[in-house]
ZAMARGU-4260 file (C-alpha; in steps of 0.2 Angstrom, whole numbers, plus 5000, padded with zeros to 4 digits):
<rodrens>
0) 5415/5295/4448 | 5433/5299/4449 | 5431/5313/4437 | 5417/5321/4447 | 5428/5319/4463
5) 5442/5328/4454 | 5430/5342/4448 | 5423/5344/4466 | 5441/5345/4473 | 5445/5359/4460
10) 5430/5369/4465 | 5433/5367/4483 | 5451/5372/4481 | 5447/5388/4473 | 5435/5392/4488
15) 5449/5388/4500 | 5461/5400/4491 | 5448/5414/4492 | 5448/5413/4511 | 5466/5418/4511
20) 5462/5436/4504 | 5456/5450/4516 | 5446/5453/4525 | 5445/5434/4530 | 5464/5433/4529
25) 5465/5414/4532 | 5482/5413/4523 | 5486/5394/4527 | 5470/5389/4517 | 5478/5396/4501
30) 5492/5383/4504 | 5479/5370/4507 | 5469/5376/4492 | 5483/5376/4479 | 5489/5359/4486
35) 5471/5352/4484 | 5471/5359/4466 | 5488/5351/4462 | 5481/5335/4470 | 5466/5335/4458
40) 5479/5335/4443 | 5490/5321/4449 | 5488/5302/4447 | 5480/5295/4463 | 5487/5280/4472
45) 5477/5263/4474 | 5471/5268/4491 | 5460/5281/4484 | 5450/5267/4474 | 5452/5259/4458
50) 5439/5270/4450 | 5450/5286/4453 | 5468/5279/4449 | 5468/5284/4430 | 5478/5299/4425
55) 5467/5314/4420 | 5470/5319/4402 | 5477/5336/4397 | 5460/5342/4391 | 5452/5336/4408
60) 5466/5345/4417 | 5462/5361/4408 | 5444/5359/4414 | 5450/5357/4431 | 5461/5373/4430
65) 5446/5383/4424 | 5434/5376/4438 | 5447/5380/4451 | 5449/5398/4445 | 5431/5401/4442
70) 5427/5396/4459 | 5440/5407/4466 | 5435/5423/4456 | 5416/5421/4458 | 5419/5422/4477
75) 5433/5435/4476 | 5426/5448/4464 | 5408/5452/4467 | 5412/5470/4472 | 5415/5473/4453
80) 5396/5471/4451 | 5391/5482/4465 | 5387/5496/4454 | 5384/5488/4437 | 5376/5472/4441
85) 5381/5454/4441 | 5384/5452/4422 | 5401/5461/4420 | 5407/5453/4436 | 5403/5435/4430
90) 5410/5439/4413 | 5426/5445/4421 | 5427/5430/4432 | 5425/5418/4417 | 5438/5428/4407
95) 5451/5427/4420 | 5447/5409/4423 | 5452/5405/4405 | 5470/5410/4409 | 5470/5394/4421
100) 5467/5382/4406 | 5485/5379/4403 | 5489/5378/4422 | 5478/5363/4422 | 5482/5356/4405
105) 5501/5356/4408 | 5499/5353/4427 | 5492/5336/4423 | 5508/5332/4413 | 5519/5338/4427
110) 5510/5329/4440 | 5514/5312/4432 | 5533/5315/4434 | 5543/5313/4449 | 5548/5331/4451
115) 5533/5339/4444 | 5529/5347/4460 | 5545/5357/4459 | 5540/5363/4441 | 5522/5367/4445
120) 5525/5383/4454 | 5534/5390/4439 | 5520/5385/4427 | 5507/5393/4439 | 5517/5409/4441
125) 5519/5411/4422 | 5501/5410/4419 | 5498/5422/4433 | 5510/5434/4425 | 5501/5433/4408
130) 5484/5436/4417 | 5492/5451/4426 | 5498/5458/4409 | 5486/5455/4395 | 5474/5461/4388
135) 5473/5480/4391 | 5487/5479/4405 | 5480/5463/4413 | 5471/5461/4430 | 5485/5460/4443
140) 5471/5462/4457 | 5469/5443/4458 | 5487/5438/4461 | 5489/5424/4474 | 5502/5433/4484
145) 5490/5446/4491 | 5482/5433/4501 | 5498/5429/4510 | 5500/5446/4519 | 5497/5439/4536
150) 5508/5424/4533 | 5527/5421/4534 | 5529/5420/4515 | 5525/5439/4514 | 5543/5443/4520
155) 5549/5437/4503 | 5541/5452/4495 | 5556/5462/4500 | 5567/5450/4490 | 5557/5447/4474
160) 5540/5456/4475 | 5523/5447/4474 | 5529/5436/4461 | 5541/5427/4473 | 5528/5426/4486
165) 5516/5418/4474 | 5529/5405/4468 | 5534/5401/4486 | 5516/5398/4491 | 5513/5386/4476
170) 5530/5377/4480 | 5524/5373/4498 | 5507/5368/4492 | 5512/5357/4478 | 5526/5349/4488
175) 5514/5345/4502 | 5501/5337/4490 | 5515/5327/4482 | 5521/5321/4499 | 5504/5315/4503
180) 5500/5306/4486 | 5518/5300/4482 | 5530/5288/4491 | 5546/5299/4488 | 5542/5309/4504
185) 5559/5314/4509 | 5563/5324/4493 | 5546/5333/4493 | 5546/5338/4511 | 5564/5345/4509
190) 5558/5355/4494 | 5543/5362/4504 | 5554/5367/4518 | 5565/5378/4507 | 5553/5392/4503
195) 5544/5390/4520 | 5561/5393/4529 | 5566/5407/4518 | 5549/5416/4520 | 5550/5414/4539
200) 5568/5421/4539 | 5563/5435/4528 | 5548/5440/4539 | 5558/5440/4554 | 5571/5452/4546
205) 5557/5463/4540 | 5548/5464/4557 | 5564/5467/4568 | 5559/5480/4581 | 5566/5498/4579
210) 5567/5512/4591 | 5573/5530/4591 | 5589/5525/4599 | 5593/5512/4586 | 5584/5518/4570
215) 5584/5508/4554 | 5601/5510/4544 | 5592/5518/4529 | 5582/5530/4539 | 5585/5548/4534
220) 5572/5557/4545 | 5554/5556/4551 | 5539/5565/4545 | 5521/5567/4553 | 5508/5563/4540
225) 5489/5565/4541 | 5477/5555/4530 | 5460/5563/4529 | 5444/5552/4525 | 5430/5565/4522
230) 5417/5552/4518 | 5403/5553/4504 | 5385/5556/4504 | 5375/5540/4502 | 5359/5546/4495
235) 5348/5561/4491 | 5360/5571/4480 | 5363/5572/4461 | 5380/5567/4454 | 5387/5585/4453
240) 5380/5590/4470 | 5388/5574/4477 | 5405/5579/4470 | 5404/5596/4479 | 5398/5588/4495
245) 5413/5576/4495 | 5425/5591/4493 | 5416/5600/4507 | 5417/5584/4518 | 5436/5583/4516
250) 5438/5602/4520 | 5428/5599/4536 | 5438/5585/4542 | 5454/5594/4538 | 5448/5609/4548
255) 5444/5596/4562 | 5462/5590/4561 | 5468/5609/4563 | 5456/5612/4578 | 5463/5596/4587
260) 5480/5605/4588 | 5489/5590/4581 | 5503/5596/4570 | 5507/5587/4553 | 5520/5590/4540
265) 5508/5587/4526 | 5491/5580/4523 | 5485/5567/4511 | 5468/5567/4504 | 5460/5553/4493
270) 5458/5551/4475 | 5443/5561/4469 | 5442/5571/4485 | 5439/5586/4473 | 5431/5579/4458
275) 5427/5597/4453 | 5443/5603/4445 | 5450/5618/4456 | 5460/5625/4441 | 5444/5628/4432
280) 5431/5630/4446 | 5433/5645/4458 | 5422/5638/4472 | 5433/5621/4472 | 5449/5632/4473
285) 5442/5642/4487 | 5437/5627/4497 | 5454/5619/4495 | 5463/5635/4500 | 5452/5636/4515
290) 5458/5618/4520 | 5476/5622/4517 | 5475/5639/4527 | 5467/5629/4542 | 5482/5617/4544
295) 5495/5628/4536 | 5504/5613/4528 | 5504/5606/4510 | 5489/5595/4506 | 5490/5582/4492
300) 5473/5583/4483 | 5465/5570/4471 | 5456/5579/4457 | 5452/5579/4439 | 5462/5590/4427
305) 5463/5592/4408 | 5477/5596/4397 | 5480/5595/4378 | 5480/5576/4379 | 5464/5575/4388
310) 5457/5571/4405 | 5469/5566/4419 | 5466/5558/4436 | 5478/5569/4446 | 5485/5570/4463
315) 5491/5589/4466 | 5501/5597/4480 | 5493/5613/4486 | 5505/5623/4496 | 5501/5636/4510
320) 5508/5650/4499 | 5493/5648/4488 | 5502/5639/4474 | 5500/5622/4466 | 5516/5612/4467
325) 5521/5595/4461 | 5508/5583/4453 | 5506/5565/4448 | 5495/5560/4434 | 5489/5542/4436
330) 5499/5531/4424 | 5491/5514/4426 | 5473/5516/4422 | 5459/5504/4426 | 5452/5497/4410
335) 5433/5497/4408 | 5432/5510/4422 | 5444/5524/4419 | 5445/5521/4401 | 5435/5510/4389
340) 5445/5499/4377 | 5436/5495/4361 | 5421/5506/4366 | 5412/5503/4350 | 5413/5484/4351
345) 5408/5482/4369 | 5394/5495/4368 | 5385/5481/4358 | 5384/5471/4374 | 5380/5483/4388
350) 5374/5501/4389 | 5386/5503/4405 | 5400/5505/4392 | 5397/5523/4390 | 5398/5526/4409
355) 5417/5522/4408 | 5429/5536/4408 | 5440/5542/4395 | 5456/5547/4405 | 5473/5547/4398
360) 5488/5540/4407 | 5502/5550/4414 | 5521/5547/4411 | 5530/5554/4427 | 5540/5546/4440
365) 5526/5544/4452 | 5534/5556/4465 | 5530/5573/4472 | 5539/5584/4484 | 5528/5589/4499
370) 5532/5594/4516 | 5551/5592/4514 | 5549/5574/4509 | 5548/5565/4492 | 5532/5555/4492
375) 5529/5541/4480 | 5511/5539/4474 | 5501/5524/4467 | 5483/5530/4465 | 5470/5517/4469
380) 5472/5503/4455 | 5490/5507/4453 | 5495/5499/4469 | 5492/5482/4461 | 5505/5486/4447
385) 5523/5482/4451 | 5531/5496/4442 | 5521/5510/4451 | 5530/5510/4467 | 5546/5502/4461
390) 5548/5517/4449 | 5544/5529/4463 | 5556/5522/4475 | 5570/5521/4462 | 5566/5540/4458
395) 5569/5544/4477 | 5553/5541/4486 | 5556/5541/4504 | 5538/5537/4509 | 5523/5531/4500
400) 5504/5535/4498 | 5489/5526/4491 | 5475/5538/4488 | 5460/5529/4483 | 5441/5531/4480
405) 5432/5515/4485 | 5415/5523/4488 | 5407/5515/4472 | 5410/5498/4480 | 5401/5501/4496
410) 5404/5489/4510 | 5411/5475/4499 | 5428/5467/4502 | 5437/5477/4488 | 5444/5490/4500
415) 5451/5477/4512 | 5459/5468/4497 | 5467/5484/4491 | 5474/5488/4509 | 5483/5471/4508
420) 5491/5476/4492 | 5497/5492/4501 | 5504/5482/4515 | 5514/5470/4504 | 5521/5485/4494
425) 5527/5492/4511 | 5537/5476/4514 | 5543/5476/4496 | 5549/5493/4496 | 5554/5496/4515
430) 5543/5511/4515 | 5529/5517/4526 | 5512/5519/4516 | 5498/5531/4519 | 5482/5525/4513
435) 5469/5539/4511 | 5451/5533/4505 | 5436/5544/4502 | 5425/5532/4512 | 5437/5520/4519
440) 5446/5510/4523 | 5460/5523/4526 | 5476/5517/4535 | 5493/5520/4541 | 5505/5506/4536
445) 5522/5503/4544 | 5537/5498/4533 | 5535/5480/4540 | 5517/5479/4533 | 5509/5480/4549
450) 5494/5492/4551 | 5497/5506/4564 | 5480/5514/4562 | 5464/5512/4551 | 5447/5519/4549
455) 5430/5510/4547 | 5420/5511/4531 | 5409/5526/4528 | 5415/5537/4543 | 5422/5554/4543
460) 5439/5553/4551 | 5458/5558/4550 | 5473/5548/4555 | 5490/5556/4561 | 5506/5546/4563
465) 5525/5550/4563 | 5533/5539/4550 | 5551/5535/4545 | 5558/5542/4529 | 5570/5530/4520
470) 5582/5529/4506 | 5584/5510/4505 | 5583/5501/4489 | 5577/5483/4493 | 5582/5468/4481
475) 5564/5468/4475 | 5564/5486/4470 | 5581/5484/4461 | 5579/5467/4454 | 5561/5462/4456
480) 5557/5463/4438 | 5572/5451/4434 | 5567/5439/4447 | 5549/5438/4440 | 5556/5437/4422
485) 5567/5422/4427 | 5553/5413/4436 | 5541/5416/4422 | 5554/5410/4409 | 5557/5395/4420
490) 5538/5392/4419 | 5539/5393/4400 | 5553/5381/4400 | 5544/5368/4411 | 5528/5370/4400
495) 5538/5366/4384 | 5546/5352/4394 | 5529/5345/4399 | 5523/5347/4381 | 5538/5337/4374
500) 5536/5323/4387 | 5518/5321/4381 | 5523/5322/4363 | 5537/5309/4366 | 5524/5297/4375
505) 5512/5298/4361 | 5526/5294/4348 | 5531/5279/4359 | 5513/5273/4361 | 5511/5275/4342
510) 5527/5265/4339 | 5521/5251/4350 | 5505/5250/4342 | 5513/5249/4324 | 5525/5235/4330
515) 5510/5226/4338
</rodrens>
C-alpha cells in the first residue's frame, strides 16, 4: 500500500510540475510538485501510518524518478507528435524519463540523511544537465527553470542562467518537503529562505523601472524594431506552393507596415519566411527586394542556403541598396528534425525518418550588423541552448532576436513554451528580445522579461517597438557556464557521497550479520 501511495505521489508531482510551464504558468506548483517528488523519496514519519514508514530502496527510488519524469513529459511534449503522430512523442518522453532514474535512486539515499534536502538540488541539476547535453546535444527544452518565468526565482537567471533557477527551485521545494516530514524544522526553513530571498531580490533589481530621463547605466542607444508575422496557408496548397505563399504573406505584411507610416530601423522576419532560396530563385529574390524597397530599411530574412558543406538554415540581412549583408547560419540544430542522427538505424523503426532534414551547423558568433545595431540571433531551437545568446552577447550583441517557425505544431503549447525561454534569456542577458514567428506567437520582450506586445497564433500581424541597445555583460553571460559547472560538479559529489553511504551501510550490516 505504501509503495502504491509513493508511486501515485510521484505521478501527481510530475503533473504539478507540468502546470508551471506556459501557457498555464502556475509557477508555484513546480515547487509543490518537486517537493512532493522529494517527499515520495523520503522516509515517512509514524503519523502517516505504519504501512508507509519503511525506507524505499534505491531501485524503487529509481522507479519513482522515472514515473515522476514520465508523467511530466507526457503532458509537456504532445506537440512533438502534432505532425508525426504519438509514437515519436511517447518514445521521446520515455527516453527523457530514463535520465531521472538516478535522481530517484540516489535521492532516496539522500532523503535518509539529515541534510539530504540540501544536497538533492545538486543531484537534480546534475541529471538535468546530462539530459540537456547528451545524446546528440541533449534536449534542454524540458529544463525546470522555464516554468519559473512568472515567479520570483526567474531573476536569478541574470546571475547564473537557467541552471541557477532550476537549483533554487529544487532547493525551496526539497526544503519545504523536509520541513513537513522532519522534526529539524529550523534548519530546513532557513535553507529554503536563502534561494527564495535571493530570487526575490534579483527579480526586484531586474524589474526596476527606467525612463528616458534615467536610462539604464549600460544603455548605449535605442532602436525601433518591427517583427513581421506573415502567417501560413493552412490547407489546399502543395508543399512548394505553400513555401511561396508564406514568402508572399511576409511581403504583404511588410508592405502593410510601410503603408501604416510607422518607421522602423530594421525589420525581423521569422525562420523559414523564405524557404525558397533567394540566391538561387529569382522570383524569391524579387519578392524580398520588393519588401525591402517598401520599408526602405534592412530586413532580416529566414531562408535556406547551400554552400560547399551542405544545406544551411540561415538568417540573412537584406539591405535597401539591393545587397545581402551579414548572415547567421544556425549553429545548434534540432536532432530528428533539422538533421537525422543514425539515419540508417532509425529508418528501421519509422518511415518518418526520411522526412528529417540534412542541415549542417554554422560556426559564427551569432551576431549580424543591421540598422546600425549589433543583433544577436538564436534561431528557434537555439534559444533553449545556453551558449547561443551568451556567445552573441560576448561578441557585442546589443539586442537579440528569436526568429522561429512553429507552424508545424499548430495551436499546441510549443510556441508558448518557447516564448518563456526568450523571456528568461532577456533577463539572463539584460537584452530586449524580438520574437518573430511565421504563424505565432510573435512578441516583443523587454530586458526584464516582460512581454510588451504579442500576436495570436495564425494571424497575419506586425509588431513595432522602440527598444534599448545595451552593452552590459551580466554575471550569467560572463560566468554562467562556470556556475553551472560548479553546481553540476557538486551534484556529482553528492551522488558519490550517497553511494558511499549506501556502501558503508551495507558493509556495516554485513559485519553485524557475520558477528551474529
